[in-house]
N, C-alpha and C positions, 0 to 999 in steps of 0.2 A: 504493500500499500504506499502511496506517495505521501511524504510528509508535506505538512502545510507551511507555507512561507508567508510573512506578513511584512508589507512594504509601507513606507510613507514618503513624504516628499517635503521640501522646504524651497522657498523661493528667495532669491537675492537679486534685486533689480531684474534684468531680463533673462536671468539663468534659473534653471530648475535642477535640483539635485535629488537622486533617488537614494533612500536609506532603507535598510533591513533590520527588522527586529530580531536581535539575538535572543532567543527564548532560553538559551542555557546560561546567560549571564545577566541575571537580574532585569531582563526585559529592556535591556538598552539598545537603542538604535545604533547602527554602525553602517560603515560602507558595505554594500552587498558583497558577500563572501561565496556565493554559489552561482552556478549557471542556470539560467532559466531557458529551457530548450524552446519552448513555444513563444518566449518574448514577452515584452510588456508594451502595452498601448497606453500613450499619454496623450491628452489633448489639453493644450495649455495656450490661453489667449493673452496677449501682452500688449498694452498701449504704450508705445515708445515715447521716450522724453526727447527724441531727435529724429530727424528725417535725412537719409542719404539722397542726394539729388541724382542726376543722370549717371549711370554707371557703365556706359557703352564704349567710350574711346580711350584708349590707353594714351597717356601723354597729355590728355586734356581733361577727362573726367576723374582718372585715376592714374597713379604713377607706381612703377614697380620698384622694389628695393631689394637688396641682396641679404639683409638681416639686420641685427640689432646689437647694440652694446651700451656702454655707459661712459659719461665723463665723470663718474664718482659720485654724482648726484642725481642726474636726470638721465631719462631714456633717450638714446641716440638711434637713428636709422640710417643705413649706409646704403650708397648707390654708386655704380661705376660702369661706364660703357667699354667698349672694346679697345678704346684708345685713351681715354682720359676720365677725369671726374665728371659727372653731370652738374652742370651749374644750375642749382635749384634756388639760387638767391632771389629770382623773380617769380618763383612759383608759390611759395608760402610765405606768409607774414605773421609777425608776432600775434597771439591770441586767436589765430584762425583755429576752427575746429576741423578735425579730420576723423576719418573712420579707418581702422586697420583691419584688413582681411587676410586670413592665410596663416596667421601666427598662433602657435599652440599655446602661448602665454599672454600675447598682448593684443589679440584681436578684440575690437570694441572702439569705444569713443576716446579720443584724446585731444588735447589742446596743444598748439605750438608755442614753444617758449620764445623763440627768436627766429628772425629771417633765415631761410634756408641758406646754406653755405655754398660757395663755390666749389668746395671741395668735396661734395656729395654727401655731406652729412646734415641730417635734420634733427634738431634738438626740440624735445618735447617737454612739457611741465610734468609728466609723469615721473615719479620718483623711481629711481633704479640705482641702488648702491652697490652694483656689481664689484666685487673685488678679486683680483686687481683689475682696475678699469682700463688703464693704459700706462704706457711708459714713453718718455721722449729721451732718446739717447743718440749721441753721436757714434757713427760706426760706417762699415764698409760693406757695400753690396758686391757680391762676386759671382761670375758666371760659373765659377768652379763649384760644382754640386749645389748651386742656387743657394747660397748662404748669405747671411748677414752676421757680421761680427762686431761687437763693441770696440771702441777705440782706446779704452781705458779699463783699468781694474774696477773702477767705480761704475762704470756703464756695464761691464761684465756681470757684476753683482745685481744690478737692476734686472738684467735679462735673466739670470738664473731664477731670481724670485718670481718673475713673471712666468717662467716655464714651470717652476714647482707648483704654482697655484692652479695649473692647468692639467695636472697629472690625472685627475678624475675623469677627464673627457677622452673618449676613444679617438675622436678627431678634432683637435683645436683648430680655430680659425682666428685670423688676425685681420684688421682693416688698416692699411699702412697710408700715411700721408708723408710726404718727402718735400723738402725745400728745393725742388729742382723740377725740370721739365722731362725726366726720364719716366714716361708713362708705364714701362714694363716693370718698374719697381713700386708701383702704386696700386692701390685697390685691396680687394678681398682675397686672402690666400689661406689654403690649408697648410698645417704645419705637419712635418713628420718628426718622429721620435729622435731627440737629440741628446747625446751625452756630453758633447764638447762644451766646456765652460765658456759662457759669453757668446754663444752662436745659436742662431735660428736657422733652421733649414726650411725652405718654402717648398711646397709640393706642387699643388694646383692653384692657378688663379681663376677665379669665377666672375664672369661679366654679363651684362645685359645688352643685346645688340639692338639695332634701330627698330626691329620688329617686336621687340619685347621678349625675346627668348633668352633663356638662362644657358650659358656655355660654360663648361669647365676644361681648361687646357693646362698642359704641364707649364709650370713657371719657366720664364725665359728671361731672366734678369739681365741688366746692363751693368757693366762694372762702373762702380761709382764710390768714391771715398769722401770721408770727412764731412757729410751733411747731415744735420739733425733731422731724425726720422721719428715719428709717433706711431707706435703700434697699439691699436685698440683691441682690447679683448672682445671678440666677435662671436656671435652665433648666427650660422647661415640659415636662413629661412627665405622662401620665396613669398614675399609680402606684397600685397597692393595697398596702396594709400589712397583713399578717395577724398577729394577737396569739395568744397561747396556744400558742407554739411550744415543743416539748420538745427539749432538746439533750442529746446523749450526755454524760454526766459519770461515771457509775459503772456497775457490773454490773447495777443495776435497769432500765437502759434496754432497751426491746425493739427487736432488730435485725429488719429485714425480710428474714429468710433464707427460702430454698426448703427443702424436705424434704431434697434431696440435699446441700445446704450444711450443714444441721443435723446430718445423719448423718456428714458428713466431719468435723465438729468432734469428735463422739463418739469416732470412731476415731483421730483425732489425740491427743486426751487419753489414750486407752487406750494408745496407742504410747508415749507420754512416760512413763506409769506403769510400763509393761513395761521401759522403758529404765533407769528409776531402781532396778528390782529385778534388773538384768542378765539379764533374759529376752529375749535378743535374737532368738530365732526368733519370739516372739509380737510383738516390736517391728515386725519386718519385715512379718509378717502384717497387722497393723493399719495400717501405713503403705501397704501395697499396697490394703487396702480404703479407706483415705483418699483415695488418688489415683483408684480406681475412682468413688467418689461424686462427686468433683469432674468427672470425665469424663462421668459421666451427667448432672450439672447442666448442663455445657456442651452435650452433646448435645440436651438438651431444648429448647434455643433455636434449633435447626437447622429451617429450614423445607424443604418439598418432599419428595419420595419419596427413600427410601435405596435405592441401587443395589446389588445383590448379585451378585458375580462367581461364575458357575457353572463346572462342568467338563464334559468331554464324555461321562462315563458317566452324567450326569443324564438322566431321561427326563421 
């Protein structure tokens, strides 16, 4: 005989979470621990506090990014084309609202902190205290084994601390900005395991072409010495960022309500007006109509046939 399972849910903003009643542990709800072969069906209606505009044209309605990182305080997004940084200084402005799609951690609504940079970095107001976030060191890029080496013992120590903090990742990534025009030494790179002190070995470079396609190719560095380079601790994700997002701020914002929900609001307001004038019978009438409209809105979400209970005198 199959054992019974009991589930519940809770809401946080526009997200829904399923939890399971652990009957063997003081009836506490925990994350589901078993597989449900026939699945769970959930119907959830949510009225958002923002609206994303047109989502059709890459480069106009939305922009593709390579991943994310941190400046030590705020969330950063990185992008790079096949030859140089994308200049996004004229695309995003401070306090703009954006919507991120495609990220396992950051999908959702965010606000821009400062104007987009010419170095393909977008800084958001979202807090992200990633450690380590970045290092800025003087060093030498070499075509031999595609490496970067620090130019002093102090820089070597910074590089080693940066590498040690990434040991938990199977494939670490870095986004590099360099004070020169050698495009092959800039952008998003994956790193290979490296034991030489003060040295980073770059594996593949990931770029976005004019068609919005992501490409990973073997690193092909240019020999370059004694330039300050910044290495951001990066996480590679194929992210889309939508601009032109409208956020609920005052009564001019349009809510995505059904007809039943709109009627319910009207009846609720009429009930409050009747209450203010001590017309209690009218108040009760409008509150009943308010609840009826909400029930109709809920019933409209129901799938399948409605079963009607008859009685024996029916023919």
